N, C-alpha and C positions, 0 to 999 in steps of 0.2 A: 717590179714594174711590168705592166702589160706592154710588151714591146710593139705589138701590132698597133695598139692605140697610140703609143708614143710616136712611132714613125709616121703614122697618119697625121698626127697633130703638128709635126715639125715640117712637113712638106712646104707649107706656105713660107716658112723662113728661108727656104732654098728655091723660091720662085715657082713652087707648085710641084716639083718633082725632085727625087733623089737619085743620084747615080749609084752604081754598085760600089765604087771606091768610097763615096761619101758614107754609105751605110756601113761598109767594112770599118772605116775609120771611127765612126761613132761607136760601133760595137766594141772596138778595141779600147776606146776611152771608158766606156761603161764597164768593161772587164777590169780595167785598172782602178776604177772607182769602187767596184765591188771588193777588190783586194785591199785598197788603201784609203778609201773615202771615209768621211766622218759621219755619214748618214744625213747630213743637212741638205735638203733639196735645193736650197738657194745657192749653196756652194757648187753643187753639181751643175746647176744651170749656168753659173758664171764660168765654170771650167769649160763647158761646151761652147759658150759664147766666145771665150778667149781663143779656143781652137779655131772657131769659124773665122774670126778676124785674122789671126796670125798665119793661117794657111791659105788666105785668100779664098775662103769658102770651100776649099777642096776636101777638108777634113782628113787630109793625109799629111804626114810629116814632110816638110819642104825645106829646101835651102833658102837662105836669105837671097832676095831678088828673084826667087822662084826659078833659079837657073837649073838646068838639067844635069850639070856636072859641076864639080868643085872648081875646075879651071874657069868655067864661064862665070861662076859667082864671083871669083876673085877679079876677073876682068871687068865685070860690070861695076863692082864696088870701087875699083881703082879709077875707072873713068869718071864715076860720079864724084869721087873725092877730089880728083884733080880739077874737075869743072866747078868745084865749090858748092856742090849740091848737098853735101853731107855736113851742114853747118854745125851740127851738134857733136861731130866726131873730131877729136883732137889729134889722133894719130891712127895709122894703119894697124888694124887688129886682124885683118883677114888673110894677108899673104901667108901667114904661118898656118893657116887652115882653121882658125878658131872663129869663123863667122857663124851667123845664126843658123840653127838647124832645129827641126822637130815640129811638134804641135805648138810649142811656145819657143821663141827664138833665144836659145842660150848663146851668148857670145863671150869671147875672151877666154884665154887658157885657164885662168883661175876658176871660172864658172864651170868649165868642163871638168877640171880636177875635183871640184867640190861635188858636183852631181855624180861623177863617177865613183867617188869615195862613198857616197851615200848608198849607191846602188850595188857597189861591189863589181863595177864594170870599168875597164880601162878605156876611158873616153879621150885620153890624151894621146896615146900612140895611134889611136884610130878614131878621130872625131866623127867619122861617118856612121859610127854605131848609134849616134844620136838620131839617125834617121830610121832606125829599126822601129816599127810601129809600137811594139810592146814597151821598149825602152823609152821611146818618146812619150807615150801615154803615161808611164809611171813618173817621168820627170814632170809632166804637166800637172798631174794630180798631187803628187807629194810636194812638188815645188811650190804650188800655190797654197797648199794647206800648211806647209811648214816654214814658209818664208825664205825660200832659197834665193830668190831673184833680187829683191830690194830690201830684204830684212823684214818686210811686212807680210802678214798672212791673211787669208780670207776672213778668219774669225776676228780680225782687228776692226772690221768694218761691217756696217749694217746695210748700207745702200750699195746698189750695183755700180753707180757712178764712182763711188770712192774705192771700190774693189779694184779698179784699174791700177791703183797705186801698188798693188802686189806685184805687178809685172813691169809697168812702164809709166810711172808718173800719172799724168792725166791725158795722155795721147789717145784720141778717139774714144774718150771715156763714155760719152753719151751714146754714140753709135753702138758700142759693145754692150752697154747697159740695156739698150732696146732689144738686142739679141737675147740677152739673159732673161728679160721679162717674158719673151716669147717661149724660150726653152722651159722656164719655170711653169708657165701655163700648161705646156705639153706634159710635163712631169706630173703636175697635179691632176691632169685629165686622164692619166694612165696609171691608176693605182694597181697594186698587185692583184692578180686574180685570186678570188677566195676559193680555197679548196672546199670541195663538197664531201662531207663524210657520209658514206653509205649507211643506211639504216642497219641495225643489228637484226639479222634474220635468223639468228640461232634460237631455235625453239625446242622446248622439251616435247615429249610425247603428248602431253596434255594439250600443248599449244597446237600441235598438228591436228589433234582430234577436234579441237574447237574450230579450226579453219575448215576442216572437212565437214563438220556438221552444219556450219553456217553456209558453206558453198553448196552443200548437197552433192559434192563430187565423190563418186565411187572410187575414183583413182586416188584421191587424197585419203580416203578411208583405208584403202589398201596399203598406202604408204605408212599410215599410222600403225596398222596391224603388223606390218613387217618390222617397223622400228620397235614396237612393243615386244615382239618375239626376240629381238636381239638383246634388249636390256632386261628381259625377264619381268 
């Protein structure tokens, strides 16, 4: 991919400009894609769109609630739960430390165990490792491609709206699909730069003589005479 063209194309998705952390986060995801992706540009587009939504457009691994510390995340979640705002939540999963983290929000101890086993990283004794950009990006890419989160994977669906089921049902499916459309356009507008093969300038003595005679250059004639003396 031509990264210069790609980043120029996605600026409108982020309000016309990109911050350094956003660029760094996108590059980290692209590196994970290069290592673990399946080569399908639609899947890459949806992965980037998912990260945009799940990180509140920061393109950096975040804690659930966007809290700056674990303690603050737990405090916010507890207050919201007690106030009846988390109607979809049946019981506390955050006090033990297994609240959402990363480019895509993995929650609950079982999901941390599963992702950690897949990556060979202990995410149970230290769930904060899920905030490491490289780990978070790998979870995002492999998780969506392999069906870690809901049992469904990106290849199960053809439409961006349906791909939301890979992560979280149909929550904000249309908004994320719109991001994915924009990312896909940027990807398609930024094909890999074609390498240019230098012409083969390796000539024999006769070739140099021909050039010399055509150009009328005494210098080239001299070069040919010198080469001829070397090769006999």
